[in-house]
C-alpha positions in Angstrom: 0.0 0.0 0.0 1.3 3.4 -1.0 1.6 5.9 1.8 1.2 9.7 1.7 2.9 11.9 0.8 4.7 10.3 -2.1 6.1 11.7 -5.4 5.8 11.3 -9.1 8.6 12.8 -11.1 9.0 13.7 -14.8 12.4 14.5 -16.2 13.9 15.9 -19.4 16.4 13.2 -20.5 18.2 15.7 -22.6 19.3 17.6 -19.5 19.4 15.0 -16.7 20.0 11.3 -17.0 18.7 10.5 -13.6 16.7 12.4 -11.0 18.4 12.7 -7.6 15.8 13.5 -5.0 18.1 16.3 -3.8 17.2 18.3 -6.9 13.9 19.1 -5.3 15.4 19.7 -1.8 13.6 23.0 -1.4 15.1 23.6 2.1 18.7 23.5 1.0 18.0 25.5 -2.1 16.2 28.1 -0.1 19.2 28.4 2.3 21.9 28.4 -0.4 20.1 30.1 -3.3 18.0 33.2 -4.0 14.4 33.1 -3.1 11.7 35.2 -4.8 8.0 35.4 -5.6 7.0 34.7 -9.2 3.3 35.3 -10.0 1.2 33.2 -7.7 4.1 30.9 -7.0 7.6 31.1 -5.5 11.0 30.4 -7.1 14.4 29.5 -5.8 17.5 30.0 -7.9 20.2 27.4 -7.4 23.2 25.6 -9.0 23.3 22.0 -10.0 26.5 20.6 -11.6 27.4 24.2 -12.5 24.1 24.7 -14.2 21.9 27.6 -13.0 18.4 26.3 -12.4 15.1 27.6 -11.0 12.8 25.6 -8.7 9.2 26.8 -8.9 6.6 25.9 -6.3 2.9 26.4 -7.4 0.7 28.4 -5.0 -2.9 29.5 -5.2 -3.8 33.1 -5.6 -6.9 35.1 -4.7 -9.4 34.1 -2.1 -8.8 30.3 -2.4 -5.1 30.9 -1.6 -6.0 32.4 1.7 -7.3 29.0 2.8 -5.5 26.4 0.7 -2.1 27.8 -0.4 -0.3 24.9 -2.1 -2.8 22.1 -2.4 -4.6 21.3 -5.7 -7.3 18.7 -6.5 -5.9 15.7 -8.3 -7.7 14.3 -11.4 -4.9 12.6 -13.2 -1.2 13.3 -13.6 -1.5 14.8 -17.1 -3.9 17.4 -15.7 -1.6 18.7 -13.0 -0.3 22.2 -13.3 3.4 21.4 -13.4 3.0 18.4 -15.8 1.1 20.7 -18.3 3.7 23.5 -18.0 6.6 21.0 -18.4 5.0 19.5 -21.6 4.2 22.9 -23.0 7.7 24.2 -22.5 9.0 21.2 -24.2 6.7 21.8 -27.2 7.6 25.5 -27.4 11.3 24.8 -27.3 10.7 22.2 -30.0 9.1 25.0 -32.1 12.2 27.1 -31.7 10.5 29.7 -29.4 12.5 31.5 -26.8 11.5 29.9 -23.5 13.4 28.3 -20.6 13.9 24.5 -21.0 12.2 22.4 -18.5 14.4 20.1 -16.4 12.0 18.2 -14.2 8.6 18.3 -12.6 7.4 16.7 -9.4 3.9 15.9 -8.2 3.7 15.3 -4.5 0.6 13.4 -3.6 -0.5 14.7 -0.3 -3.7 12.6 -0.2 -5.4 10.4 -2.8 -7.3 13.5 -4.0 -4.8 16.4 -3.5 -1.3 17.2 -4.7 1.5 19.8 -4.4 3.4 20.8 -7.6 7.0 21.8 -8.4 8.9 22.5 -11.6 12.6 22.9 -12.3 13.7 24.9 -15.3 16.9 26.3 -16.7 17.6 29.9 -15.7 18.0 32.4 -18.5 21.5 33.7 -17.8 22.1 37.4 -17.2 18.6 38.5 -17.8 16.1 41.0 -16.3 12.4 41.4 -16.5 11.0 44.1 -18.7 9.8 45.9 -15.5 13.3 45.8 -14.0 14.8 47.2 -17.2 12.3 50.0 -17.6 12.9 51.0 -14.0 16.5 51.6 -14.9 16.4 53.0 -18.4 14.1 53.7 -21.4 14.0 51.1 -24.2 14.9 52.0 -27.7 12.2 52.0 -30.4 13.9 48.9 -31.9 13.6 47.0 -28.5 9.9 47.9 -28.2 9.4 46.7 -31.8 11.2 43.4 -31.1 8.9 42.8 -28.1 6.0 43.2 -30.4 7.5 40.8 -32.9 8.2 38.3 -30.1 4.6 38.2 -29.1 3.5 37.9 -32.7 5.7 34.9 -33.2 4.1 33.1 -30.2 0.6 34.0 -31.5 1.5 32.8 -35.0 2.1 29.4 -33.4 -1.2 29.6 -31.5 0.5 30.0 -28.1 -1.8 31.5 -25.5 0.0 32.9 -22.5 -2.0 32.6 -19.3 -0.4 35.7 -17.7 1.3 37.9 -20.3 2.5 40.7 -18.1 5.7 42.9 -18.0 7.3 40.6 -15.4 7.1 37.6 -17.7 9.1 39.1 -20.5 12.9 38.7 -20.1 15.7 40.7 -21.7 19.1 39.1 -21.6 22.4 40.9 -21.5 23.1 39.9 -25.2 19.8 41.5 -26.2 17.8 38.3 -26.6 14.1 38.2 -25.5 12.2 35.4 -23.7 8.8 34.7 -22.4 8.5 32.9 -19.1 5.8 31.5 -16.6 3.5 29.4 -18.8 1.3 28.2 -16.0 -2.3 28.0 -17.3 -1.1 28.5 -20.9 -1.7 26.4 -23.9 -1.3 26.0 -27.7 -4.7 26.9 -29.2 -6.1 27.3 -32.7 -4.1 30.0 -34.5 -6.7 30.8 -37.2 -6.9 34.6 -37.0 -10.7 34.6 -37.0 -11.0 32.1 -34.1 -7.9 33.4 -32.2 -8.5 37.1 -32.3 -10.3 37.3 -28.9 -7.6 35.5 -26.9 -4.7 37.1 -28.8 -6.2 40.6 -28.2 -6.8 39.8 -24.5 -3.1 38.8 -24.2 -2.1 42.2 -25.5 -4.6 44.0 -23.3 -3.2 42.1 -20.3 0.3 43.3 -21.1 -0.8 46.8 -21.6 -2.7 46.9 -18.3 0.4 45.5 -16.5 2.6 48.2 -17.9 0.2 50.9 -16.9 -0.1 49.4 -13.4 3.7 49.3 -13.0 3.9 52.9 -14.3 1.4 54.1 -11.6 3.4 52.3 -8.9 6.8 53.3 -10.0 7.2 56.9 -10.9 10.7 56.2 -12.4 9.3 53.6 -14.9 10.3 54.5 -18.4 7.1 53.7 -20.2 4.8 55.9 -22.3 2.4 55.7 -25.2 5.2 56.1 -27.7 6.8 52.8 -26.6 3.5 51.0 -26.7 2.6 52.2 -30.2 6.0 51.0 -31.5 5.4 47.6 -29.8 2.0 47.3 -31.4 3.3 48.4 -34.8 6.0 45.7 -34.5 3.4 43.1 -33.6 1.0 44.0 -36.5 3.8 44.1 -39.1 5.2 40.8 -37.9 1.8 39.1 -38.2 1.4 40.5 -41.8 5.0 39.5 -42.6 4.3 35.9 -41.5 1.8 35.7 -44.3 -1.4 36.1 -42.2 -3.4 38.2 -44.7 -6.5 37.2 -42.9 -5.2 39.0 -39.8 -4.8 42.2 -41.7 -8.1 41.9 -43.5 -10.4 40.6 -40.8 -9.3 41.4 -37.3 -7.4 44.7 -37.5 -10.4 46.5 -35.9 -9.9 44.4 -32.7 -6.3 45.5 -32.4 -6.4 49.1 -33.5 -7.7 50.3 -30.0 -4.5 48.7 -28.6 -2.4 51.2 -30.5 -3.0 53.7 -27.7 -2.2 53.3 -24.1 -4.2 55.5 -21.8 -1.5 57.1 -19.5 
């Protein structure tokens, strides 16, 4: 008879040949590494065999999180949060999209009906969030345009990001861009007519987050000019990718996004 708690572990064989249980030793990583909040969850940065990694623990937000912080209802391993994010990151990396590679996922069965989830990913070296960069300096028009093109590339592949905000866009020291935190995300139908609502909502979500950070941080280098360049880069990229239906059918859904109310 299996006792509780017990674990189920998924690994990326390209990155680890075996899964030492110490890789999920949250206590030692917390003591030795860097601890931070990330969305609804928490992350710990640590080193394993000279490789910088991130351990993410899933936590509830909102009202449910006040009562049940880390426990989720279990209805099959493939439906767990960390299993789905692990599989999605694998798929996105296979498409050549700039995301962190997943290393391992662990489902800790607390009872027959509840679980706690953890995910280990590669850390994007020498990178900062878009918010952190904007707090230090303004972005060039080219950088804003590249962010728009980045989002367009994900949308072209039908990638819905569950929380596309300014903290989930990374800029690395060499100028590369990445999207992170794909909890509650998925690959959806990329047909412009069917995808226009969720793709527009992704962009609205990003715009709202930038405006929110701008209200909180007086020093944040964000204004309407930067947002317009981002949207122009997004629209031109979608057109360049051969999505004529995008230009002809759903431009009216995206035109209001060209202006950010400051």
